[in-house]
C-alpha positions in Angstrom: 9.6 -80.7 -143.8 5.8 -80.4 -143.8 3.7 -83.4 -143.6 0.6 -81.9 -144.9 -1.6 -85.1 -146.7 -2.6 -84.0 -150.3 -6.3 -84.0 -151.6 -5.0 -87.3 -153.6 -4.4 -89.4 -150.4 -7.7 -91.9 -150.2 -9.7 -92.4 -147.8 -8.5 -94.1 -144.6 -11.0 -96.8 -144.7 -10.4 -97.6 -148.5 -6.5 -97.6 -147.8 -6.4 -100.2 -145.4 -8.3 -102.9 -147.1 -6.7 -102.5 -150.2 -3.5 -102.4 -148.5 -4.0 -105.8 -147.0 -5.6 -107.4 -149.8 -2.6 -106.3 -152.1 0.0 -108.0 -150.2 -1.5 -111.2 -149.3 -2.5 -111.6 -153.1 1.2 -110.7 -154.4 2.3 -113.7 -152.2 -0.3 -115.8 -153.2 0.2 -115.8 -156.9 2.7 -118.3 -156.2 1.5 -119.9 -153.0 -1.9 -120.6 -152.3 -1.4 -122.3 -149.3 1.4 -121.0 -147.8 2.3 -122.1 -144.0 4.9 -123.0 -141.8 5.2 -124.8 -138.5 4.7 -122.7 -135.5 8.3 -123.3 -134.1 11.3 -124.4 -135.6 13.2 -125.2 -132.3 16.1 -126.8 -134.1 17.3 -123.6 -135.7 15.8 -121.0 -133.4 18.4 -121.0 -130.8 17.9 -118.8 -127.9 20.4 -115.6 -128.1 21.0 -113.1 -125.5 19.0 -110.7 -124.2 18.0 -107.9 -126.9 19.6 -104.5 -126.2 16.7 -102.6 -124.7 15.3 -99.0 -126.4 17.5 -96.1 -125.3 16.4 -93.3 -123.6 15.1 -92.6 -119.6 13.0 -89.9 -118.4 10.2 -87.3 -119.3 10.4 -84.9 -122.4 11.2 -81.2 -121.4 14.8 -81.3 -121.4 17.6 -79.0 -123.4 17.3 -78.8 -126.9 14.3 -80.5 -126.8 15.5 -83.8 -125.5 14.1 -86.0 -123.0 15.3 -84.7 -119.8 17.4 -88.2 -119.3 19.0 -88.0 -122.8 20.0 -84.6 -122.3 21.4 -85.7 -119.1 23.4 -88.9 -120.6 24.7 -86.5 -123.4 26.0 -84.2 -121.0 27.9 -86.8 -119.4 29.6 -87.6 -122.8 30.8 -84.4 -123.6 28.4 -83.4 -126.3 26.9 -80.1 -125.9 22.9 -80.2 -126.1 22.6 -77.0 -127.2 25.0 -77.3 -130.4 23.7 -80.7 -131.7 21.0 -79.7 -133.8 23.1 -76.9 -134.9 25.8 -79.5 -136.9 27.3 -81.1 -133.6 25.7 -84.5 -134.6 28.3 -84.6 -137.5 31.4 -85.4 -134.9 31.7 -88.9 -135.5 35.3 -88.9 -133.4 35.2 -92.1 -131.4 34.7 -90.8 -127.9 31.7 -88.6 -129.2 29.8 -91.9 -131.3 27.4 -93.4 -128.5 27.5 -97.0 -129.0 25.6 -98.9 -126.1 22.2 -99.9 -126.1 20.9 -96.8 -123.5 23.0 -94.4 -125.4 20.8 -93.8 -128.4 19.7 -90.6 -129.0 18.0 -88.6 -132.0 16.7 -85.4 -131.8 14.1 -84.0 -134.5 15.7 -81.4 -136.7 12.8 -80.3 -138.6 13.4 -79.6 -142.5 16.3 -81.9 -142.1 15.0 -84.7 -145.0 14.6 -82.3 -148.1 13.5 -84.1 -151.4 17.6 -83.3 -152.6 19.2 -85.2 -149.8 16.7 -87.8 -149.6 17.2 -88.6 -153.5 21.1 -88.3 -152.3 21.0 -90.8 -149.6 23.6 -94.2 -150.3 22.3 -97.3 -150.2 23.6 -99.5 -147.0 24.4 -102.7 -147.5 25.8 -105.5 -146.3 27.4 -108.4 -148.4 29.1 -111.5 -147.8 31.4 -113.3 -150.9 30.7 -116.7 -152.5 33.2 -118.0 -150.4 31.8 -117.1 -147.1 28.3 -118.3 -148.1 29.6 -121.8 -149.2 32.0 -122.2 -146.6 29.6 -123.1 -143.7 29.1 -126.3 -141.9 25.6 -125.7 -141.1 22.4 -126.1 -142.8 22.5 -124.5 -146.3 20.5 -125.1 -149.5 21.8 -124.6 -152.7 22.3 -120.9 -153.7 18.8 -120.5 -155.3 18.5 -119.0 -158.9 18.0 -115.3 -159.3 14.3 -113.8 -159.2 13.8 -110.8 -160.9 12.6 -107.4 -159.0 9.0 -106.6 -159.9 8.1 -103.2 -159.4 4.9 -102.5 -156.8 1.9 -101.1 -158.3 1.2 -97.1 -158.0 0.2 -95.5 -155.8 2.2 -97.4 -153.0 -0.5 -96.5 -150.2 -2.9 -98.8 -151.9 -0.7 -101.6 -152.6 1.9 -101.7 -149.4 1.2 -98.8 -147.5 2.9 -100.1 -144.3 6.3 -100.4 -146.6 8.6 -97.4 -146.9 12.1 -95.7 -146.5 14.3 -95.6 -143.4 16.9 -92.3 -144.0 19.8 -92.0 -141.5 23.0 -90.0 -141.3 26.7 -92.1 -141.1 30.5 -91.4 -141.1 30.0 -91.7 -145.0 27.5 -89.5 -145.5 23.0 -89.7 -145.9 22.2 -93.3 -146.1 18.8 -95.2 -146.8 17.7 -98.6 -145.9 14.1 -100.1 -146.3 11.7 -100.6 -143.1 7.9 -101.9 -142.0 5.0 -100.2 -140.6 4.4 -103.0 -137.8 1.6 -103.6 -135.2 2.2 -102.8 -131.4 0.5 -105.4 -129.4 0.0 -103.0 -126.6 -1.6 -100.4 -128.5 -3.8 -101.6 -131.5 -4.7 -99.4 -133.9 -2.3 -96.9 -133.3 1.2 -97.9 -133.4 4.4 -96.2 -134.2 6.5 -99.2 -134.7 9.2 -99.8 -137.5 10.4 -103.1 -138.4 14.4 -102.5 -140.0 17.9 -104.1 -140.1 19.9 -103.8 -137.2 22.9 -101.9 -139.9 20.5 -99.6 -140.7 20.4 -97.9 -137.2 23.7 -99.3 -135.8 27.5 -99.8 -136.9 27.7 -103.0 -135.1 31.1 -103.8 -133.5 33.6 -101.0 -135.1 30.9 -97.8 -134.1 27.8 -96.5 -132.7 24.0 -95.9 -133.7 23.7 -93.9 -136.6 22.0 -90.2 -136.1 19.0 -88.4 -137.6 17.3 -91.5 -138.6 13.6 -91.0 -140.1 11.0 -93.3 -141.5 9.2 -91.9 -144.7 5.9 -94.2 -145.2 5.0 -94.9 -149.1 8.1 -93.0 -150.1 7.8 -91.6 -153.7 3.9 -92.6 -153.5 3.3 -92.5 -157.3 6.9 -94.2 -158.5 7.8 -91.2 -160.6 11.0 -90.7 -162.1 13.9 -89.0 -161.1 13.2 -86.4 -164.1 9.8 -85.5 -162.8 10.9 -85.1 -159.3 13.8 -82.7 -160.1 11.7 -79.9 -158.0 9.7 -82.4 -156.5 8.0 -80.9 -153.1 8.5 -82.8 -149.3 4.8 -83.7 -149.8 5.4 -85.5 -153.2 8.5 -87.5 -151.4 6.6 -87.9 -148.3 2.9 -88.1 -148.5 2.6 -89.0 -145.4 5.4 -87.4 -143.2 8.7 -87.6 -142.0 8.7 -90.0 -138.9 11.7 -89.7 -136.7 13.0 -92.4 -134.6 13.0 -91.0 -130.9 13.6 -94.8 -129.5 15.5 -97.8 -131.1 16.6 -100.9 -130.0 18.6 -103.5 -132.0 19.9 -107.0 -131.1 23.0 -107.1 -128.2 24.6 -109.3 -130.7 24.4 -107.0 -133.5 26.3 -104.6 -131.3 28.9 -106.7 -130.8 29.2 -108.3 -133.7 28.1 -106.9 -136.9 30.5 -105.7 -139.6 30.2 -104.2 -143.1 30.2 -108.1 -144.2 27.5 -108.7 -141.8 29.8 -110.8 -139.4 28.3 -112.7 -136.8 25.9 -110.9 -135.9 24.3 -110.9 -139.3 21.7 -113.6 -138.1 20.4 -111.0 -135.2 20.2 -107.9 -137.9 17.0 -106.7 -137.0 15.8 -103.7 -135.3 12.9 -101.9 -134.1 12.1 -98.0 -133.9 9.6 -96.2 -132.2 8.8 -92.8 -134.1 6.8 -90.0 -134.0 6.2 -87.2 -136.7 7.7 -84.4 -137.7 4.7 -82.5 -137.5 1.4 -83.6 -135.9 0.1 -86.2 -133.2 -1.0 -88.5 -134.9 -0.2 -92.3 -134.3 1.8 -94.0 -137.8 -0.6 -96.4 -138.2 -3.6 -94.1 -138.0 -1.8 -92.3 -140.4 -0.9 -94.8 -142.8 -4.1 -96.7 -142.4 -2.1 -99.9 -142.2 0.1 -102.2 -140.4 1.4 -105.8 -139.9 2.0 -108.5 -137.7 5.3 -109.7 -136.5 5.2 -113.6 -136.8 8.4 -114.7 -134.0 7.3 -118.4 -134.5 10.9 -118.7 -136.7 9.4 -121.6 -139.2 11.6 -123.4 -140.6 12.6 -122.6 -144.2 11.7 -126.3 -145.4 8.1 -126.0 -144.2 7.6 -122.5 -146.0 6.2 -122.4 -149.4 7.1 -118.7 -150.2 8.0 -115.8 -149.1 8.6 -112.1 -150.4 10.5 -109.5 -149.7 9.7 -105.8 -150.4 12.2 -102.6 -150.5 14.2 -99.6 -152.4 16.6 -100.8 -154.2 18.9 -98.0 -154.6 22.3 -99.9 -155.8 22.4 -99.7 -159.5 20.7 -100.8 -162.2 18.5 -99.4 -159.5 18.1 -95.8 -157.9 15.8 -95.9 -154.9 13.0 -94.0 -156.0 10.4 -97.3 -156.7 9.7 -99.8 -154.8 10.2 -103.3 -155.6 9.3 -106.9 -154.6 10.6 -110.4 -154.7 8.4 -113.5 -154.1 10.5 -116.7 -154.0 10.5 -120.2 -151.7 13.1 -120.0 -149.4 15.9 -121.9 -148.6 18.4 -122.4 -145.7 21.8 -120.2 -145.0 24.2 -120.8 -142.6 27.0 -118.5 -142.1 28.1 -121.0 -138.8 27.3 -124.1 -137.5 27.1 -122.1 -133.9 24.7 -119.4 -134.9 21.1 -119.5 -136.1 20.1 -120.4 -139.9 19.1 -117.8 -142.1 16.2 -117.6 -144.9 17.5 -117.0 -148.1 15.7 -116.4 -151.2 16.3 -115.2 -154.8 16.3 -111.6 -156.0 17.6 -109.1 -158.0 17.3 -106.5 -155.6 20.2 -104.4 -154.2 21.6 -102.2 -151.6 18.7 -100.0 -150.4 16.7 -102.7 -150.0 18.4 -103.5 -146.5 16.2 -103.6 -143.4 12.7 -104.0 -145.5 10.0 -107.0 -144.4 9.9 -110.1 -145.7 6.1 -111.4 -145.3 4.2 -114.7 -145.6 1.0 -115.8 -145.8 -0.9 -117.6 -142.4 -4.6 -118.2 -142.5 -5.2 -115.8 -145.1 -3.2 -113.0 -143.2 0.4 -111.4 -144.6 2.9 -111.5 -141.8 6.0 -110.1 -141.2 8.5 -112.8 -140.9 12.2 -111.2 -141.8 14.2 -108.5 -142.9 16.6 -107.9 -145.8 19.9 -108.6 -144.1 22.8 -109.3 -146.1 23.2 -110.6 -150.2 26.4 -111.3 -152.4 28.6 -109.2 -153.9 27.0 -109.4 -157.0 23.6 -109.9 -156.7 21.1 -112.6 -157.2 20.1 -113.8 -153.7 19.2 -112.1 -150.4 19.7 -113.3 -146.8 17.3 -112.6 -143.7 17.4 -113.5 -140.0 14.9 -115.6 -138.2 12.8 -113.8 -136.0 12.6 -116.3 -132.7 12.5 -115.5 -129.2 15.4 -112.9 -129.0 13.8 -110.6 -131.5 10.1 -110.9 -129.5 11.7 -109.9 -126.3 13.1 -106.8 -128.0 9.7 -105.9 -130.0 8.0 -106.7 -126.7 10.5 -104.6 -124.4 9.8 -101.6 -127.1 6.2 -101.9 -126.7 5.7 -102.2 -123.2 8.2 -99.3 -122.1 8.2 -97.0 -125.2 5.3 -97.8 -127.3 2.5 -95.8 -126.1 4.8 -92.6 -125.3 
């Protein structure tokens, strides 16, 4: 897929200013003094070491893979030359790599065409009301539903860091949401995307998903399905398609994640290091914006407002438009032995998974969580606190792979 920009793309400087102002204003509509403590020691229980981003070795190996990854595939009995020709469709248990060190995601140019993107299904994780209310930890009453509001168009002027994450699973092509985040070790040139762990790894029952790609400002002008009947790649992906060449999620998600979230839900986060299908500029330079990640894990009781952004794809939505919900967060505890999650009222459905949750700190919009789970019927969303384990995962990605 080509990543050529259209002539309608605004100059980068203007886009950056409008993006920051747009997100802050959206949150400020309901909370002019959104705050929170720097730490929530009661809820931010330290986790096991975050799984490291996968892969070692330099580029130039077989099939366009880094040499270390090409060698690793061979050790697993996978033919590197056949991978891009459809070998990735083999989901046999012994071929589905699951360990943190085994992530592999070579670029298959042109794979994510507009029609394939539009047909991708939501990758939602649900819990029943019974599951949610049976906990013995700190849980607040279920929030009233908050109707999701369509983001203003074009998205590159109002929510430039937000986009869609596409990937292939044994069930077919799937979709989540994601956010461009700053790279502390490579200021102004970040290639990092934040999403949910279940958007990159199947958890305890499987392994890494394949053909993981990020599309910022997907369907930038929010065109309808009819208007997109013969859409070009540029219309659907105005800033190109960005492939994850490294990925990291928590050890807890890899070991305990399940179709209903499972014990890994409170650690359901991931960071991707991406590269353009074509071109050489960084993601942040290309879209003109990136958000800082807030790892202070503030208590929900001390935060007056959080907003969730994403591309809901399950009915009544179709995944073509970006939506947002803003609400005062409450607490959700799935187990007294696990960290408390944030929960807000929101009618967004599957497909919004992985989308960033933002709050305003001293006038700056920061990512504080991501959509992880929701009930079988719509009405609320829950996301993990991002504490020390999440920060360790992010820092390792930034130091080791961010500048590659």
